[in-house]
Backbone as JSON Lines, residues from 0, in Angstrom:
{"i":0,"aa":"M","n":[0.84,-1.21,-0.01],"ca":[-0.03,0.06,-0.04],"c":[0.85,1.36,0.01]}
{"i":1,"aa":"L","n":[2.02,1.29,0.85],"ca":[2.78,2.41,0.8],"c":[3.47,2.56,-0.47]}
{"i":2,"aa":"K","n":[3.98,1.45,-1.09],"ca":[4.53,1.65,-2.55],"c":[3.6,2.41,-3.39]}
{"i":3,"aa":"K","n":[2.32,2.16,-3.44],"ca":[1.41,2.52,-4.33],"c":[1.2,3.98,-4.05]}
{"i":4,"aa":"L","n":[1.21,4.42,-2.79],"ca":[0.97,5.91,-2.39],"c":[2.17,6.68,-2.82]}
{"i":5,"aa":"I","n":[3.32,6.07,-2.67],"ca":[4.54,6.86,-3.14],"c":[4.57,6.86,-4.71]}
{"i":6,"aa":"G","n":[4.15,5.9,-5.27],"ca":[4.33,5.9,-6.79],"c":[3.13,6.9,-7.22]}
{"i":7,"aa":"N","n":[1.95,7.01,-6.68],"ca":[1.02,7.93,-7.21],"c":[1.38,9.28,-6.72]}
{"i":8,"aa":"A","n":[2.14,9.59,-5.73],"ca":[2.6,10.85,-5.26],"c":[3.7,11.25,-6.24]}
{"i":9,"aa":"T","n":[4.59,10.35,-6.84],"ca":[5.58,10.83,-7.69],"c":[4.94,11.42,-8.95]}
{"i":10,"aa":"F","n":[3.87,10.81,-9.37],"ca":[3.23,11.21,-10.71],"c":[2.51,12.6,-10.25]}
{"i":11,"aa":"K","n":[1.79,12.77,-9.26],"ca":[1.11,13.88,-8.93],"c":[2.12,14.98,-8.81]}
{"i":12,"aa":"L","n":[3.3,14.9,-8.16],"ca":[4.24,15.81,-7.89],"c":[5.12,16.45,-9.29]}
{"i":13,"aa":"S","n":[5.1,15.42,-10.18],"ca":[5.99,15.66,-11.44],"c":[4.94,16.3,-12.33]}
{"i":14,"aa":"G","n":[3.74,16.19,-12.23],"ca":[2.71,16.85,-13.23],"c":[2.42,15.86,-14.33]}
{"i":15,"aa":"W","n":[2.95,14.56,-14.3],"ca":[2.48,13.62,-15.36],"c":[1.39,12.65,-14.88]}
{"i":16,"aa":"S","n":[0.98,12.15,-16.01],"ca":[-0.2,11.31,-15.75],"c":[0.13,9.85,-16.39]}
{"i":17,"aa":"Y","n":[-0.45,8.8,-16.13],"ca":[-0.21,7.56,-16.72],"c":[-1.44,6.69,-16.95]}
{"i":18,"aa":"H","n":[-1.3,5.91,-17.78],"ca":[-2.63,4.91,-18.2],"c":[-1.98,3.61,-18.53]}
{"i":19,"aa":"V","n":[-2.43,2.48,-17.83],"ca":[-2.13,1.3,-18.13],"c":[-3.39,0.5,-18.87]}
{"i":20,"aa":"E","n":[-3.26,0.0,-20.1],"ca":[-4.38,-0.99,-20.49],"c":[-4.56,-2.18,-19.78]}
{"i":21,"aa":"P","n":[-5.84,-2.41,-19.36],"ca":[-6.04,-3.62,-18.62],"c":[-5.71,-4.88,-19.46]}
{"i":22,"aa":"D","n":[-5.31,-5.9,-18.72],"ca":[-4.99,-7.31,-19.31],"c":[-3.63,-7.35,-20.3]}
{"i":23,"aa":"V","n":[-2.94,-6.37,-20.24],"ca":[-1.61,-6.41,-21.16],"c":[-0.63,-7.15,-20.44]}
{"i":24,"aa":"L","n":[-0.4,-6.87,-19.26],"ca":[0.57,-7.74,-18.52],"c":[0.47,-9.11,-18.19]}
{"i":25,"aa":"E","n":[1.53,-9.74,-18.42],"ca":[1.56,-11.26,-18.23],"c":[2.51,-11.66,-17.1]}
{"i":26,"aa":"N","n":[2.64,-12.88,-16.75],"ca":[3.61,-13.48,-15.91],"c":[5.21,-13.25,-16.25]}
{"i":27,"aa":"K","n":[5.4,-13.33,-17.51],"ca":[6.67,-13.26,-18.09],"c":[6.59,-12.38,-19.33]}
{"i":28,"aa":"Q","n":[7.56,-11.3,-19.51],"ca":[7.49,-10.51,-20.46],"c":[8.71,-9.61,-20.61]}
{"i":29,"aa":"V","n":[9.11,-9.11,-21.92],"ca":[10.11,-8.09,-21.92],"c":[9.49,-6.82,-22.12]}
{"i":30,"aa":"I","n":[9.63,-5.75,-21.15],"ca":[8.95,-4.5,-21.23],"c":[9.81,-3.5,-21.88]}
{"i":31,"aa":"V","n":[9.69,-3.05,-22.85],"ca":[10.33,-1.99,-23.63],"c":[9.74,-0.61,-23.65]}
{"i":32,"aa":"G","n":[10.7,0.39,-23.24],"ca":[10.03,1.81,-23.12],"c":[10.71,2.64,-23.99]}
{"i":33,"aa":"F","n":[9.88,3.6,-24.61],"ca":[10.55,4.66,-25.42],"c":[9.73,5.86,-24.82]}
{"i":34,"aa":"E","n":[10.07,6.81,-24.84],"ca":[11.33,7.56,-25.33],"c":[12.07,7.82,-24.22]}
{"i":35,"aa":"H","n":[13.29,7.63,-24.05],"ca":[14.13,7.83,-23.0],"c":[14.92,9.18,-23.22]}
{"i":36,"aa":"T","n":[14.45,10.36,-22.59],"ca":[15.19,11.49,-22.65],"c":[15.76,12.16,-21.46]}
{"i":37,"aa":"S","n":[15.27,11.68,-20.24],"ca":[15.94,12.11,-19.06],"c":[15.71,11.03,-18.0]}
{"i":38,"aa":"M","n":[16.55,11.39,-16.87],"ca":[16.44,10.27,-15.64],"c":[14.85,10.24,-15.03]}
{"i":39,"aa":"M","n":[14.05,11.39,-15.51],"ca":[12.74,11.31,-14.97],"c":[12.05,10.29,-15.45]}
{"i":40,"aa":"D","n":[12.35,9.83,-16.68],"ca":[11.57,8.6,-17.32],"c":[11.78,7.46,-16.44]}
{"i":41,"aa":"A","n":[13.16,7.22,-15.98],"ca":[13.26,6.1,-15.16],"c":[12.6,6.24,-13.76]}
{"i":42,"aa":"V","n":[12.51,7.32,-13.24],"ca":[11.94,7.61,-11.9],"c":[10.44,7.2,-12.12]}
{"i":43,"aa":"L","n":[9.73,7.76,-13.17],"ca":[8.31,7.6,-13.33],"c":[8.16,6.08,-13.65]}
{"i":44,"aa":"S","n":[8.92,5.47,-14.23],"ca":[8.77,4.24,-14.64],"c":[8.79,3.21,-13.44]}
{"i":45,"aa":"L","n":[9.9,3.49,-12.58],"ca":[9.65,2.83,-11.27],"c":[8.43,3.02,-10.35]}
{"i":46,"aa":"A","n":[8.11,4.32,-10.38],"ca":[6.84,4.64,-9.7],"c":[5.59,3.9,-10.25]}
{"i":47,"aa":"L","n":[5.53,3.82,-11.64],"ca":[4.6,3.0,-12.22],"c":[4.46,1.49,-11.76]}
{"i":48,"aa":"F","n":[5.69,0.93,-11.83],"ca":[5.86,-0.44,-11.4],"c":[5.45,-0.73,-9.97]}
{"i":49,"aa":"Q","n":[5.79,0.39,-9.02],"ca":[5.35,0.45,-7.68],"c":[3.83,0.38,-7.61]}
{"i":50,"aa":"I","n":[3.23,1.18,-8.34],"ca":[1.71,1.45,-8.36],"c":[1.05,-0.08,-8.59]}
{"i":51,"aa":"Y","n":[1.65,-0.67,-9.7],"ca":[0.89,-1.89,-10.13],"c":[1.72,-3.22,-9.35]}
{"i":52,"aa":"D","n":[2.64,-3.0,-8.48],"ca":[3.26,-4.07,-7.57],"c":[3.98,-5.09,-8.68]}
{"i":53,"aa":"I","n":[4.67,-4.45,-9.5],"ca":[5.33,-5.33,-10.67],"c":[6.71,-5.27,-10.13]}
{"i":54,"aa":"K","n":[7.42,-6.49,-9.88],"ca":[8.75,-6.82,-9.61],"c":[9.58,-6.75,-10.92]}
{"i":55,"aa":"I","n":[10.31,-5.78,-11.2],"ca":[11.21,-5.74,-12.46],"c":[12.6,-6.21,-12.23]}
{"i":56,"aa":"H","n":[13.2,-6.55,-13.53],"ca":[14.69,-6.82,-13.57],"c":[15.13,-6.01,-14.79]}
{"i":57,"aa":"T","n":[16.43,-5.45,-14.58],"ca":[17.17,-4.82,-15.69],"c":[18.49,-5.14,-15.72]}
{"i":58,"aa":"L","n":[19.08,-5.07,-16.93],"ca":[20.34,-5.39,-17.21],"c":[21.42,-4.37,-16.92]}
{"i":59,"aa":"I","n":[22.38,-4.77,-16.11],"ca":[23.41,-3.84,-15.44],"c":[24.79,-4.64,-15.67]}
{"i":60,"aa":"K","n":[25.69,-3.88,-16.05],"ca":[27.08,-4.46,-16.38],"c":[27.51,-5.15,-15.05]}
{"i":61,"aa":"K","n":[28.2,-6.3,-14.91],"ca":[28.5,-6.82,-13.81],"c":[29.68,-6.22,-13.1]}
{"i":62,"aa":"E","n":[30.47,-5.36,-13.67],"ca":[31.38,-4.55,-13.02],"c":[30.99,-3.79,-11.82]}
{"i":63,"aa":"L","n":[29.73,-3.16,-12.05],"ca":[29.04,-2.4,-11.06],"c":[28.54,-3.12,-9.74]}
{"i":64,"aa":"F","n":[28.58,-4.41,-9.77],"ca":[28.19,-5.16,-8.8],"c":[29.25,-5.47,-7.72]}
{"i":65,"aa":"K","n":[29.97,-4.41,-7.29],"ca":[30.84,-4.57,-6.37],"c":[30.69,-3.74,-4.96]}
{"i":66,"aa":"G","n":[31.19,-4.01,-3.98],"ca":[31.16,-3.1,-2.78],"c":[29.58,-2.95,-2.29]}
{"i":67,"aa":"P","n":[29.4,-1.69,-1.75],"ca":[28.22,-1.37,-1.41],"c":[27.21,-1.29,-2.26]}
{"i":68,"aa":"F","n":[27.51,-1.21,-3.73],"ca":[26.4,-1.16,-4.75],"c":[25.68,-2.34,-4.99]}
{"i":69,"aa":"K","n":[26.44,-3.42,-4.63],"ca":[25.85,-4.8,-5.04],"c":[24.54,-5.0,-4.45]}
{"i":70,"aa":"P","n":[24.32,-4.8,-3.15],"ca":[22.85,-5.22,-2.55],"c":[21.99,-4.13,-3.11]}
{"i":71,"aa":"V","n":[22.3,-2.93,-3.33],"ca":[21.42,-1.85,-3.73],"c":[20.87,-2.21,-5.23]}
{"i":72,"aa":"L","n":[21.83,-2.6,-6.01],"ca":[21.42,-2.93,-7.34],"c":[20.61,-4.26,-7.5]}
{"i":73,"aa":"E","n":[20.93,-5.22,-6.69],"ca":[20.2,-6.33,-6.44],"c":[18.58,-6.19,-6.08]}
{"i":74,"aa":"A","n":[18.58,-5.15,-5.03],"ca":[17.4,-4.84,-4.46],"c":[16.34,-4.11,-5.46]}
{"i":75,"aa":"I","n":[17.04,-3.28,-6.43],"ca":[16.04,-2.8,-7.43],"c":[15.97,-3.74,-8.71]}
{"i":76,"aa":"G","n":[16.34,-4.89,-8.66],"ca":[16.07,-5.75,-9.87],"c":[17.19,-6.03,-10.87]}
{"i":77,"aa":"G","n":[18.35,-5.45,-10.38],"ca":[19.55,-5.54,-11.39],"c":[20.18,-6.89,-11.56]}
{"i":78,"aa":"I","n":[20.37,-7.23,-12.77],"ca":[20.98,-8.46,-13.09],"c":[22.29,-8.17,-13.75]}
{"i":79,"aa":"A","n":[23.34,-8.92,-13.14],"ca":[24.78,-8.69,-13.49],"c":[24.81,-9.37,-14.88]}
{"i":80,"aa":"V","n":[25.16,-8.5,-15.74],"ca":[25.54,-9.07,-17.25],"c":[26.96,-9.28,-17.41]}
{"i":81,"aa":"D","n":[27.59,-10.32,-17.85],"ca":[28.83,-10.58,-18.03],"c":[28.92,-10.54,-19.68]}
{"i":82,"aa":"R","n":[29.44,-9.44,-20.1],"ca":[29.62,-9.42,-21.57],"c":[30.76,-10.25,-22.23]}
{"i":83,"aa":"N","n":[31.51,-10.67,-21.21],"ca":[32.76,-11.67,-21.83],"c":[32.33,-13.12,-21.66]}
{"i":84,"aa":"S","n":[31.18,-13.45,-21.1],"ca":[30.71,-14.83,-20.89],"c":[30.64,-15.45,-22.12]}
{"i":85,"aa":"S","n":[30.82,-17.07,-22.03],"ca":[30.81,-17.65,-23.16],"c":[29.31,-17.74,-23.82]}
{"i":86,"aa":"K","n":[28.43,-17.32,-22.85],"ca":[27.01,-17.26,-23.39],"c":[26.58,-15.7,-23.76]}
{"i":87,"aa":"D","n":[26.09,-15.69,-24.65],"ca":[25.44,-14.5,-25.07],"c":[24.56,-13.84,-24.11]}
{"i":88,"aa":"I","n":[24.26,-12.53,-24.07],"ca":[23.13,-11.84,-23.32],"c":[21.76,-12.48,-23.41]}
{"i":89,"aa":"V","n":[21.54,-12.75,-24.74],"ca":[20.35,-13.37,-25.07],"c":[20.1,-14.77,-24.37]}
{"i":90,"aa":"S","n":[21.06,-15.7,-24.25],"ca":[21.12,-16.97,-23.73],"c":[20.97,-16.81,-22.19]}
{"i":91,"aa":"Q","n":[21.68,-15.7,-21.63],"ca":[21.77,-15.55,-20.29],"c":[20.23,-15.2,-19.74]}
{"i":92,"aa":"M","n":[19.58,-14.33,-20.66],"ca":[18.19,-13.75,-20.12],"c":[17.19,-14.97,-20.24]}
{"i":93,"aa":"V","n":[17.37,-15.69,-21.44],"ca":[16.32,-17.0,-21.54],"c":[16.47,-17.84,-20.38]}
{"i":94,"aa":"E","n":[17.67,-17.95,-19.73],"ca":[17.82,-18.73,-18.6],"c":[17.12,-18.35,-17.34]}
{"i":95,"aa":"H","n":[17.05,-16.94,-17.3],"ca":[16.37,-16.2,-16.05],"c":[14.71,-16.47,-16.41]}
{"i":96,"aa":"F","n":[14.34,-16.38,-17.61],"ca":[13.05,-16.52,-17.84],"c":[12.61,-18.06,-17.55]}
{"i":97,"aa":"E","n":[13.26,-18.9,-18.0],"ca":[13.06,-20.3,-17.77],"c":[12.97,-20.67,-16.16]}
{"i":98,"aa":"K","n":[13.89,-20.09,-15.29],"ca":[14.01,-20.38,-14.21],"c":[12.97,-19.82,-13.14]}
{"i":99,"aa":"N","n":[12.19,-18.68,-13.58],"ca":[11.22,-18.02,-12.79],"c":[9.94,-18.09,-13.31]}
{"i":100,"aa":"E","n":[8.98,-18.22,-12.25],"ca":[7.48,-18.36,-12.59],"c":[6.95,-17.06,-13.23]}
{"i":101,"aa":"K","n":[7.59,-16.0,-12.49],"ca":[7.05,-14.51,-12.99],"c":[8.72,-13.83,-13.21]}
{"i":102,"aa":"F","n":[8.75,-13.16,-14.32],"ca":[9.9,-12.41,-14.8],"c":[9.64,-11.36,-15.68]}
{"i":103,"aa":"N","n":[9.79,-10.12,-15.33],"ca":[9.74,-8.84,-15.94],"c":[10.98,-8.22,-16.41]}
{"i":104,"aa":"L","n":[11.42,-8.28,-17.65],"ca":[12.73,-7.8,-17.87],"c":[12.25,-6.41,-18.6]}
{"i":105,"aa":"V","n":[12.93,-5.33,-18.12],"ca":[12.59,-3.93,-18.49],"c":[13.9,-3.4,-19.27]}
{"i":106,"aa":"I","n":[13.64,-2.97,-20.49],"ca":[14.93,-2.51,-21.27],"c":[14.43,-1.15,-21.97]}
{"i":107,"aa":"A","n":[15.21,-0.13,-22.01],"ca":[15.18,1.02,-22.66],"c":[16.24,0.85,-23.6]}
{"i":108,"aa":"P","n":[15.93,0.44,-24.86],"ca":[16.85,0.19,-25.87],"c":[17.66,1.28,-26.17]}
{"i":109,"aa":"E","n":[19.06,0.95,-26.55],"ca":[20.07,1.88,-26.91],"c":[19.47,2.74,-28.08]}
{"i":110,"aa":"A","n":[19.81,3.85,-28.15],"ca":[19.42,4.86,-29.13],"c":[17.92,5.47,-28.94]}
{"i":111,"aa":"T","n":[17.38,5.24,-27.83],"ca":[16.21,5.86,-27.48],"c":[16.57,6.95,-26.31]}
{"i":112,"aa":"R","n":[17.79,7.09,-25.98],"ca":[18.23,8.27,-25.26],"c":[18.7,9.34,-26.05]}
{"i":113,"aa":"A","n":[17.92,10.36,-26.34],"ca":[18.22,11.44,-27.17],"c":[17.8,12.77,-26.59]}
{"i":114,"aa":"K","n":[18.64,13.85,-26.67],"ca":[18.29,15.01,-26.33],"c":[17.1,15.67,-27.34]}
{"i":115,"aa":"K","n":[16.36,16.75,-26.99],"ca":[15.34,17.13,-27.85],"c":[15.87,17.43,-29.29]}
{"i":116,"aa":"D","n":[17.01,18.27,-29.4],"ca":[17.38,18.79,-30.63],"c":[18.51,17.73,-31.21]}
{"i":117,"aa":"E","n":[18.67,16.66,-30.83],"ca":[19.65,15.74,-31.17],"c":[19.12,14.89,-32.15]}
{"i":118,"aa":"A","n":[19.92,14.6,-33.35],"ca":[19.5,13.37,-34.12],"c":[19.58,12.27,-33.52]}
{"i":119,"aa":"R","n":[18.35,11.52,-33.86],"ca":[18.23,10.04,-33.19],"c":[18.73,9.12,-34.15]}
{"i":120,"aa":"K","n":[19.24,8.03,-33.6],"ca":[19.52,6.89,-34.25],"c":[18.59,5.78,-34.24]}
{"i":121,"aa":"P","n":[18.83,4.82,-35.14],"ca":[17.82,3.63,-35.13],"c":[17.99,2.85,-33.81]}
{"i":122,"aa":"I","n":[16.98,2.37,-33.39],"ca":[16.97,1.57,-32.02],"c":[17.78,0.37,-32.15]}
{"i":123,"aa":"R","n":[18.31,-0.26,-30.99],"ca":[18.9,-1.46,-30.96],"c":[17.89,-2.5,-30.84]}
{"i":124,"aa":"T","n":[18.16,-3.83,-31.12],"ca":[17.03,-4.75,-31.22],"c":[17.11,-5.99,-30.34]}
{"i":125,"aa":"G","n":[18.15,-5.72,-29.24],"ca":[18.41,-6.95,-28.29],"c":[17.08,-7.23,-27.68]}
{"i":126,"aa":"F","n":[16.32,-6.39,-27.27],"ca":[14.86,-6.75,-26.58],"c":[14.23,-7.82,-27.48]}
{"i":127,"aa":"W","n":[14.14,-7.65,-28.69],"ca":[13.34,-8.36,-29.46],"c":[13.97,-9.82,-29.57]}
{"i":128,"aa":"H","n":[15.24,-10.03,-29.75],"ca":[16.02,-11.07,-29.73],"c":[15.69,-12.04,-28.29]}
{"i":129,"aa":"I","n":[15.74,-11.33,-27.36],"ca":[15.6,-11.85,-25.88],"c":[14.1,-12.21,-25.98]}
{"i":130,"aa":"A","n":[13.1,-11.48,-26.28],"ca":[11.7,-12.02,-26.07],"c":[11.45,-13.15,-27.15]}
{"i":131,"aa":"K","n":[11.98,-13.22,-28.42],"ca":[11.88,-14.29,-29.45],"c":[12.33,-15.46,-28.72]}
{"i":132,"aa":"A","n":[13.5,-15.43,-28.36],"ca":[14.2,-16.64,-27.68],"c":[13.66,-17.26,-26.53]}
{"i":133,"aa":"A","n":[12.89,-16.36,-25.61],"ca":[12.37,-16.74,-24.43],"c":[11.0,-17.06,-24.59]}
{"i":134,"aa":"N","n":[10.34,-16.87,-25.99],"ca":[8.99,-17.09,-26.19],"c":[8.07,-16.39,-25.14]}
{"i":135,"aa":"V","n":[8.36,-14.79,-25.1],"ca":[7.52,-14.09,-24.18],"c":[7.15,-12.87,-25.05]}
{"i":136,"aa":"P","n":[6.1,-12.15,-24.7],"ca":[5.67,-10.93,-25.37],"c":[6.49,-9.92,-25.17]}
{"i":137,"aa":"I","n":[6.48,-8.79,-25.91],"ca":[7.03,-7.48,-25.82],"c":[6.02,-6.58,-25.38]}
{"i":138,"aa":"V","n":[6.02,-6.04,-24.22],"ca":[5.05,-5.02,-23.64],"c":[5.47,-3.86,-23.95]}
{"i":139,"aa":"L","n":[4.6,-2.85,-24.4],"ca":[4.97,-1.66,-24.89],"c":[4.69,-0.48,-23.8]}
{"i":140,"aa":"M","n":[5.81,0.23,-23.46],"ca":[5.44,1.24,-22.3],"c":[6.25,2.58,-22.88]}
{"i":141,"aa":"Y","n":[5.62,3.59,-22.6],"ca":[6.07,5.11,-23.14],"c":[6.06,5.91,-22.08]}
{"i":142,"aa":"A","n":[6.77,7.09,-22.33],"ca":[6.89,8.2,-21.69],"c":[7.08,9.33,-22.68]}
{"i":143,"aa":"N","n":[6.21,10.26,-22.92],"ca":[6.15,11.26,-23.7],"c":[6.46,12.62,-22.99]}
{"i":144,"aa":"S","n":[7.72,13.2,-23.08],"ca":[8.01,14.24,-22.38],"c":[7.17,15.44,-22.76]}
{"i":145,"aa":"R","n":[6.88,15.45,-23.99],"ca":[6.09,16.78,-24.64],"c":[4.63,16.78,-23.99]}
{"i":146,"aa":"T","n":[3.94,15.65,-23.86],"ca":[2.56,15.66,-23.25],"c":[2.66,15.41,-21.85]}
{"i":147,"aa":"Q","n":[3.81,14.96,-21.23],"ca":[3.83,14.55,-19.8],"c":[2.81,13.35,-19.55]}
{"i":148,"aa":"K","n":[2.74,12.43,-20.55],"ca":[1.86,11.3,-20.22],"c":[2.81,10.02,-20.39]}
{"i":149,"aa":"G","n":[2.44,8.95,-19.8],"ca":[3.19,7.67,-19.8],"c":[2.26,6.49,-19.59]}
{"i":150,"aa":"G","n":[2.88,5.36,-19.88],"ca":[2.01,4.22,-19.48],"c":[2.46,2.99,-20.31]}
{"i":151,"aa":"I","n":[1.6,2.11,-20.29],"ca":[1.75,0.75,-20.92],"c":[0.35,0.62,-21.65]}
{"i":152,"aa":"F","n":[0.63,0.42,-23.18],"ca":[-0.49,0.38,-23.93],"c":[-0.68,-0.74,-24.77]}
{"i":153,"aa":"G","n":[0.18,-1.59,-24.67],"ca":[0.0,-2.85,-25.63],"c":[1.16,-3.92,-25.55]}
{"i":154,"aa":"K","n":[1.1,-4.92,-26.49],"ca":[2.07,-5.78,-26.53],"c":[2.07,-6.5,-27.99]}
{"i":155,"aa":"I","n":[3.15,-7.17,-28.22],"ca":[3.31,-7.89,-29.52],"c":[3.95,-9.11,-29.08]}
{"i":156,"aa":"Y","n":[3.69,-10.12,-29.87],"ca":[4.47,-11.3,-29.75],"c":[5.39,-11.58,-30.99]}
{"i":157,"aa":"P","n":[6.78,-11.7,-30.58],"ca":[7.56,-11.65,-31.58],"c":[7.45,-12.8,-32.71]}
{"i":158,"aa":"T","n":[7.47,-12.33,-33.94],"ca":[7.2,-13.28,-35.07],"c":[8.69,-13.43,-36.0]}
{"i":159,"aa":"E","n":[8.59,-12.15,-36.74],"ca":[9.87,-11.83,-37.63],"c":[10.26,-10.24,-37.42]}
{"i":160,"aa":"L","n":[11.57,-10.33,-37.25],"ca":[12.21,-8.96,-36.9],"c":[11.7,-7.89,-37.56]}
{"i":161,"aa":"E","n":[11.81,-7.88,-39.08],"ca":[11.49,-6.74,-39.9],"c":[10.05,-6.31,-39.61]}
{"i":162,"aa":"H","n":[9.12,-7.36,-39.7],"ca":[7.55,-7.24,-39.51],"c":[7.31,-6.59,-38.3]}
{"i":163,"aa":"D","n":[7.91,-7.01,-37.15],"ca":[7.57,-6.67,-35.78],"c":[8.19,-5.22,-35.62]}
{"i":164,"aa":"L","n":[9.28,-4.86,-36.18],"ca":[9.91,-3.5,-36.05],"c":[8.95,-2.42,-36.57]}
{"i":165,"aa":"V","n":[8.33,-2.98,-37.88],"ca":[7.39,-1.94,-38.58],"c":[6.24,-1.73,-37.65]}
{"i":166,"aa":"L","n":[5.76,-2.96,-37.14],"ca":[4.52,-2.81,-36.22],"c":[4.75,-1.79,-35.12]}
{"i":167,"aa":"L","n":[5.83,-2.13,-34.45],"ca":[6.32,-1.46,-33.13],"c":[6.32,0.06,-33.5]}
{"i":168,"aa":"K","n":[6.74,0.53,-34.63],"ca":[6.98,1.98,-34.96],"c":[5.57,2.48,-35.1]}
{"i":169,"aa":"K","n":[4.79,1.74,-35.82],"ca":[3.34,1.99,-36.06],"c":[2.54,2.24,-34.74]}
{"i":170,"aa":"L","n":[2.53,1.14,-33.98],"ca":[1.91,1.35,-32.64],"c":[2.27,2.32,-31.8]}
{"i":171,"aa":"Y","n":[3.68,2.68,-31.7],"ca":[4.02,3.87,-30.93],"c":[3.54,5.19,-31.5]}
{"i":172,"aa":"K","n":[3.49,5.29,-32.74],"ca":[3.17,6.5,-33.39],"c":[1.7,6.74,-33.2]}
{"i":173,"aa":"E","n":[0.73,5.58,-33.39],"ca":[-0.68,5.72,-33.23],"c":[-1.02,6.07,-31.74]}
{"i":174,"aa":"H","n":[-0.41,5.41,-30.85],"ca":[-0.98,5.26,-29.47],"c":[-0.34,6.42,-28.58]}
{"i":175,"aa":"T","n":[0.94,6.9,-28.94],"ca":[1.69,7.88,-28.21],"c":[2.17,9.04,-28.87]}
{"i":176,"aa":"G","n":[2.03,9.13,-30.17],"ca":[2.48,10.21,-30.9],"c":[4.18,10.24,-31.01]}
{"i":177,"aa":"L","n":[4.7,9.15,-30.52],"ca":[6.25,9.03,-30.57],"c":[6.86,8.57,-31.85]}
{"i":178,"aa":"D","n":[7.88,8.98,-32.36],"ca":[8.45,8.35,-33.68],"c":[9.64,7.72,-33.3]}
{"i":179,"aa":"I","n":[9.53,6.39,-33.34],"ca":[10.8,5.72,-33.07],"c":[11.4,5.5,-34.58]}
{"i":180,"aa":"I","n":[12.9,5.55,-34.39],"ca":[13.7,5.17,-35.7],"c":[13.9,3.76,-35.68]}
{"i":181,"aa":"I","n":[13.7,2.9,-36.76],"ca":[13.9,1.45,-36.64],"c":[15.0,1.29,-37.48]}
{"i":182,"aa":"P","n":[15.77,0.2,-37.41],"ca":[17.01,-0.12,-38.12],"c":[16.65,-0.89,-39.5]}
{"i":183,"aa":"D","n":[17.33,-0.69,-40.61],"ca":[17.05,-1.38,-41.7],"c":[17.62,-2.79,-41.49]}
{"i":184,"aa":"T","n":[16.85,-3.71,-41.49],"ca":[17.2,-5.01,-41.15],"c":[17.66,-5.9,-42.38]}
{"i":185,"aa":"K","n":[17.57,-5.24,-43.52],"ca":[17.93,-5.98,-44.81],"c":[19.25,-5.89,-45.09]}
{"i":186,"aa":"K","n":[20.11,-5.12,-44.54],"ca":[21.55,-4.92,-44.72],"c":[22.21,-6.24,-44.45]}
């Protein structure tokens, strides 16, 4: 109850509002968030997860899991990722999905972090590869700094990369007004 109160207070104090479509969330999913322009996006995302009592996990390089930071990072759902492991990150995440009855992996894909006047690059697609390999949906989350609205509005089940990226771009534009840049997968 306290977490929910703190989460709601965060939105009220920030002037932002949120909306979560019913029946979107499942026991296992990759939650992908666009547009990431400031640390406030992360704060509001954490507040939203508190309101809905969703335990999340996110990828953090293993080198940060040292000393006093380790328990803090673990408490907020950080997963130490070994980029030099013989297993790639996709395989490491599939293991987490297989071992847990409930697992919510939250990713703000690279190239979503852009200043207002900065040219944006195509998004990175690791989130799609993780969801496809783990056979879980990609849940669509947004934070629109221009409208000060955010939330969770839909999901897709990974099928084919190019098709799904075009669909993702279309859904974000229609539901949030955000225009994400997708990579050319035919290269």
